C-alpha positions in Angstrom: -39.3 128.0 20.8 -42.2 130.7 20.2 -43.0 130.0 16.5 -44.8 132.7 15.2 -45.9 131.8 11.6 -46.5 128.8 10.0 -43.1 129.3 7.7 -41.8 128.9 10.6 -43.2 125.3 11.7 -42.4 124.3 8.3 -39.0 125.8 8.5 -38.7 123.0 11.8 -39.9 119.5 9.9 -38.3 120.2 7.1 -35.1 120.6 9.2 -36.6 117.5 10.5 -36.8 115.5 7.3 -34.1 116.4 6.3 -31.9 115.4 9.1 -30.5 119.2 9.4 -31.7 119.9 12.2 -29.2 120.3 15.5 -29.2 118.5 18.0 -29.3 120.9 20.6 -32.3 121.9 19.6 -33.9 118.0 19.1 -36.1 119.4 22.6 -39.0 117.8 23.6 -41.0 120.4 22.7 -39.7 120.5 18.8 -40.6 116.2 19.2 -44.6 117.9 19.9 -44.8 120.3 17.6 -42.9 117.9 14.5 -45.4 115.6 16.0 -48.6 118.1 15.8 -47.5 118.9 12.3 -48.0 115.4 10.9 -51.4 115.1 13.4 -53.0 117.4 11.5 -51.6 117.3 8.1 -51.0 112.8 7.6 -54.1 111.6 10.1 -52.5 110.1 13.1 -51.5 105.9 12.1 -50.0 107.7 8.9 -48.0 110.5 11.2 -46.7 107.6 13.1 -45.2 105.2 10.4 -43.7 109.1 9.2 -42.7 110.1 12.9 -40.9 106.4 13.2 -38.9 106.6 11.0 -38.0 110.3 10.9 -37.2 110.1 14.8 -34.9 106.9 13.9 -33.0 108.2 10.6 -32.8 111.8 12.6 -30.9 110.2 15.4 -28.7 108.0 13.3 -27.4 110.8 11.9 -26.4 112.7 15.2 -24.7 109.9 16.2 -27.4 108.1 18.6 -28.4 104.6 18.7 -31.6 103.4 18.4 -31.4 100.2 20.2 -33.4 98.7 23.4 -32.4 100.9 25.7 -31.5 104.3 23.6 -33.2 106.5 21.0 -36.8 105.7 19.3 -39.0 105.1 21.8 -42.1 103.3 20.5 -44.6 103.8 23.2 -43.8 107.3 23.4 -44.2 108.5 20.5 -46.7 106.5 19.9 -48.7 108.1 23.0 -48.0 111.1 21.7 -49.6 110.3 18.1 -52.7 109.4 19.8 -52.5 112.5 22.3 -52.3 114.9 19.4 -55.2 113.1 17.4 -57.3 114.4 20.5 -55.5 117.6 21.2 -55.9 118.8 16.7 -59.4 118.0 17.5 -60.0 119.8 20.5 -58.4 122.6 19.6 -59.0 122.7 15.2 -60.8 125.9 15.4 -57.3 127.4 15.9 -55.4 128.3 13.4 -51.8 126.2 13.2 -49.7 128.1 14.5 -52.0 129.7 17.7 -52.8 125.8 18.0 -49.2 125.4 18.3 -48.3 127.8 21.3 -51.4 126.7 23.0 -49.8 122.4 22.8 -46.1 124.0 24.2 -47.8 126.4 27.6 -49.8 124.0 28.1 -49.8 120.3 30.4 -49.4 118.0 27.9 -45.9 119.9 27.0 -44.9 118.5 30.8 -41.4 116.6 30.2 -44.1 113.6 32.9 -47.4 114.3 30.6 -47.4 110.6 29.7 -47.4 109.5 33.9 -50.9 110.6 34.4 -51.4 107.7 31.6 -48.3 105.3 32.9 -45.6 103.5 35.1 -42.5 105.4 35.1 -41.3 101.4 35.1 -44.3 100.4 32.4 -43.0 103.1 30.4 -39.5 103.1 30.5 -39.1 99.1 30.3 -37.3 98.0 26.9 -40.7 96.7 26.1 -41.5 99.9 25.7 -39.0 101.5 23.2 -39.0 98.8 20.7 -43.0 97.9 20.8 -46.2 99.6 21.9 -48.0 98.7 25.4 -50.5 99.8 26.7 -51.0 101.7 29.4 -50.9 100.7 33.5 -52.9 103.5 34.9 -55.6 104.6 32.9 -56.8 105.1 29.5 -54.8 107.9 27.2 -57.2 110.0 26.3 -56.4 113.7 26.8 -59.3 114.6 28.9 -57.2 113.1 32.2 -54.4 115.6 31.0 -56.5 119.0 29.9 -59.7 118.7 32.5 -57.4 117.8 35.5 -55.4 120.8 34.9 -58.2 123.5 34.7 -59.4 121.8 37.4 
């Protein structure tokens, strides 16, 4: 999905927050877009709190239980908030729509981007789903994803 206007970004976030976003539209790209929007407006700490509650609420509205084996994943959400905050800072000169386009067309939008930092076993563990676990392959730093893609 590409967003052409700030109003389209806001509409996505409104649908997320009001739990009117259809399950089929709650894609990886939508997660990232909603995450970036929250980070830009609230900062990483408040964004994480809002996203944690919002994702759980949206999951429940879709009939998806948030359990030790499915639904909300704390480490994935927290890791992306950290990376999105760095991304927003790095691309701060761009307008929000352009910044979102760069995000969704870049390496951070790859479904397996977090495997640059976490082994699959660690990231998919119950511990990682229920609480924040630290990366085992290297520190969370946007440069590891963006700079590796450029070189």
